[in-house]
N, C-alpha and C positions, 0 to 999 in steps of 0.2 A: 681784119679789124681786131685790135686788142683794146680791152677796156680795163682800166684800173678803177675799182670801186672803193671810194673813200667813205667815211661815215656820212657826209652830208652832200657829196657830189661825186661825179664820175669824170675820169680823164679818158677821152676817146682818142686812140692812136690809129691813124690810117687816113684813107681818102675822105675828104670832107663830104663828098657825095653820099657816103654811106653813114655819115654821123650827123654833121651839123645841119644839113638840109632838113632831114626828118625831124630832128630835135626842135628846130625853130618853128616848123609847121605845126608841131604838136603843142606849142605854147600859145597862150592868148594874151600876148603883151599889147598894151594900149598903143605904144610906139616903140620903134627900135632906132637907136642911134649907133653909128660906128665911129670909133675913135681911131684916127690914123695919124702918121706924120708924113712928111713929103716923100719919104722913101717908100713906105708901105702903101701910100696912095697910088704910087706909080707901079710898083712891082707886085704887090700882094692883093690889093683890093680887086683887080680884075679876076684873079684866080678865085678869090672867095665868092664873088658874085656869080661867076660862071658855074662853080661847083655847087652852090647852094640854091641858086635861082632866086635869091633875095632881091626884091625890087623896091618895096616901100620902106625907105629908111632915111634918116637924116645923117649927114656927114659932118663930123667935127675934125678939123685938121690942125695940127700943131707942128711946131718946128722940131726937128729930130735932134737928139743928143742929150747926154746926161746933164749938160749945163742948163737945160731947160726944165729939169725935173724939180720944180720949185713952186712956191705958192702963187707966183704971178701967172704961171701957166695954168694952174688949177682954177684961178679966177676966170681966165679965158674960157676954160671948159665949162665951168658952172654957168657963166653968162650964156653960152650957146645952149646948154641944157634948158635953161629957163626960156630962152627965146624960142626954142622948138616945142615948148609946152610939155616937156617930159614930166611924168609924175611917178609915184611910187609903184605903179603897175607897168612902168616902162622897163626897157632893157638897154644896157650899154654894152656893146660888143667891142672889146679892146683888141685891135688887130695890129700887132707889132711886137717889139722886143720887150726887155725888162722895164724900160722906162714907161712905155705905153701901158703895160700890164700893171705895174706898181701904182702909177699916177691915175690911170683910168679907174682902177679898182677903188683907190682912195676916194676919188671924186664921186663915184657911184655909192660907196658905202656911207658917205656923209651928206649926199644930196637929199634933202627932205627927210633926213634921218635914215636913209638907206633904201636903195632900189637894187634890183637884180643886175648882175653883170656876168658876162662870160669872157673867158680868155681864149684868144686864138693866137698863141705865140708863134712868131715867125722867125726867130733866131734860135740857134742851137742853145745859147745861154738861157733864154727864157723857157725853152721847151724842157730842159733838164733841171732847171733850178726854180723858176717862179711858178711852175704848174702845181706844185704841192705846197700846202702850208698856210695859205691865206694871209701872208704878210704883205701889207700894202703901205705905201708911204712916199714921202718926198724928202729931198735933201734940204738942209737949212744951215746957213752959215758954214758951208763947206763940210758939214757933218752928214755923212751918208745916212739916209733913211731915218733921220732923227725925229720926224713928225709922221705919225701913221697909226694904223689900227690893224687888228686881226679881223678879217672877214673872208669867209669862203666864197668863191664864185658859184654860180648856178651850174656851171659845167666848164670843162676845158677841152679844146679840140686841137690836136696836134697832127699836122699833115707835113710829112717830110718834104713834099714838093716845094714848100716855102724855102727850104734850105738851098735850093738851086739858085735862088736870087741873091745869095749872100756872097760878099767878097771873102777871100781866104782869111783875112784878119778877123772877121766876125766869127767864122767857124772856129778859129783857134781860140778866141775868147771864150766861147761856150765850152770848149773841150776842157778848159781849166776846171770847171765845176765837176765834170765827169771824173777827172783825176782826183779831185778833192773827195768825192763820194767814195772812191776806191780806197784812198789813203786812210780814211777814218773808219771804214766799215767792211772792206772786202779786199784782203791782200791778194787773193787769186785774180780778181779783176784788175788790180794794179799791174800785175805781171802781164795780163793780156793787153792792157792799153799801151804799155811801154814798148810793145812790139810794133806799134804804128810809128813809122818814120816820117810819113806825111799824112795829111788829113783828107786825101782824096778817097774817102770811104764810099763805096758804092751803095750801101744801105745803112743809114744811121739808126733806123728804128730799133733794132735789137740793142744797140748801145744805149739809146734813150730809155727804152723800157727797163733795162737793168738798173740804170741810174735812178730812175723814178721809184723803183721798188725799194732801193736802199733808202731814199729820202722818205718814202711813205712809211716804212717801218719805224724810222726815227720820230717822225712828226706825230704819228698816231700814239706813240708812247708818251710824248710830251708836247701837246699841241700849243702851249703858250710859252714855250722856251724857258721853263723854270729849271730844267736839269739837262738831260742828255741831248735835247735838241740843240743846245749850244755847241755840240760837236760840229754842226754844220758851219760854224764860224771859223773852222781851221783855215789859217791863211788870211783871214779877214781883218783881224785887229790891226796888224801892220799894213796889210794890203789896202784896206779902206783909207788909212791915213795917207799912204802914197798916192792913191787914186784921188782923194779929196784935194790934196796939195797940187797935184798935176792939173786938176781942172782949171786952176787959175793961171796955168802956164801956156806957152805957145804950143806945147805938145801934150795935150791931154791923153791919158791912157784909157783904153777900153777896160771894163771891169775885170775880165779874165786875165788880161795882161798884168794888172796890178795884183790880182790874187796869186798869180804865178810867183811874183816876187815875194809876196807875203808867205806863201807856202815854203819857199826856200828859207826865209828868215825864221819861220816858226818851226820848221824841221830842225834847224840848229838849236832853237830854244828847247825843243823836245829832247835833244841830246843833252843839253846843259841841265835841264830840270828833271828829266825822267829817265835818262840813260839810253835813249834811242841810239843804237850803234852808229858810230860816225860813218861806217861804210854805207848805211842806209841813207844818211843825210847826203852823202856824196852822190849816191845813185839818183836820189830825187833831184838834187841840184843839176847833175849832168843832163838828165832827161829834159827838165824844164828849160834849161839854158839852150838845149838843142832845138826845142820846139819854139821857144819864145824869144831867143836871143837874150842878151844881157842888158838890163836896165841900169843906167848910170846913176847910182845913188850918190848924192853930194852930201858930205859931212855937214856942210853949212845948213842943210835942210833938217837936220835932226831935231832942233828945237820946235820947228813947225810940226813935224811928225808927232813928237811927244804931246804937243798941245792938242792935236786932233785925237790921239789915242786916249787922252784923259776924258774925252767926251763919249767914248765907246759905250754902247748900251749895256754891255755885260758887266761893266765895272761895279764894284760894291765897296763901300767904306773907303773911298779914295784909292783903292788898289786897281791896277790895270790887270784884268783877268784874261787869260788865254785858254783856247781849246787846242790841246796839243795831241801828239800821237806817240804811242809806244805799246806794243810793236806796231809796224805798219798793219793797218786794218783794224786798229783799236784806238779809240779816242779817249782822252782824259780831259774833263772840263774843269773850269774854275781854278786854273793854275795861276797864282799870282807871280808876276815877274817885276823886278825893280828896274830902275832906269839903266843901271850898269849892265844888267843881263840883256835888256832890249838893245842897248847900244852895241853890245858884242854881237848880237844877231844881225844888226844892220851892217856892222863892219864885215861880218862873214859874207853877207850878200854883196857888199861893195867890192870885195876882192875875189869872190868865188869864180867869176867869169874871166879872170885875167890869166 
């Protein structure tokens, strides 16, 4: 069992029998509710209940998918919380991926001005990304995470057994955030990760722990994203725009798939704005294209991407601000890029896989 101790809560990595069960029994919550979607209700809830012995709880079930991470689903959750008689001494246990964790935490943080919640992330993406930092929220008008709050959970429980329930595509999505952490903060880990040619990893916990320690160091330095924490947005300014636009299409992207495209584009911007060697850009591009394939960016979508980028939370004074890298393993935040530079990065993405 590994434990990462943060200022206001702890992240427990290992078998839930050794962590969550004892933790829950040691608290005196008036009621416990578990938030799931149809996937985690089927594949993960039985694991949680068997390992923790939890019996007395209320179940809140929502539809799976980023397209449901909105205020309408929050209203459904809040109605259930009221119907079950939850109060400020109750607990909401969020069992699922990033959507469940972000939205469940947001609903708990705002219900009756705040009640405790714990995160039990079940995807690789949520285990390496959403476990640290207390950023909660929902999407609004295609803009990712545009409504939300900062609020830490009471605890986080990471059990790698949940990853056995995931399709390969979901594992690959989470791996993108691991790659991002290495690119912004640990060049040696980047070299380690690119040795992986497929993601049939026998033991993910060492990789998860390494990634969490990178994010922990950044978040503790800048908990409210006023400075260096913006480094965690590398690949996300363009990636979120592509993801948000694709949500309205017949072929929505998973978060990590969109961020992989964003990291290629923003690596090119790092070359253009900061002097990141083109050989590094090409190495990043080649590896990401090998793992994720090439996403067909259409030039006709550029105006929609620009419109979404204009709404990015990092922007200031009408400028689109990026978190870029130079050298690999070092991030530079608040880099303003104009439309011509961004269009060149999208063009590079559009042609790099051909």
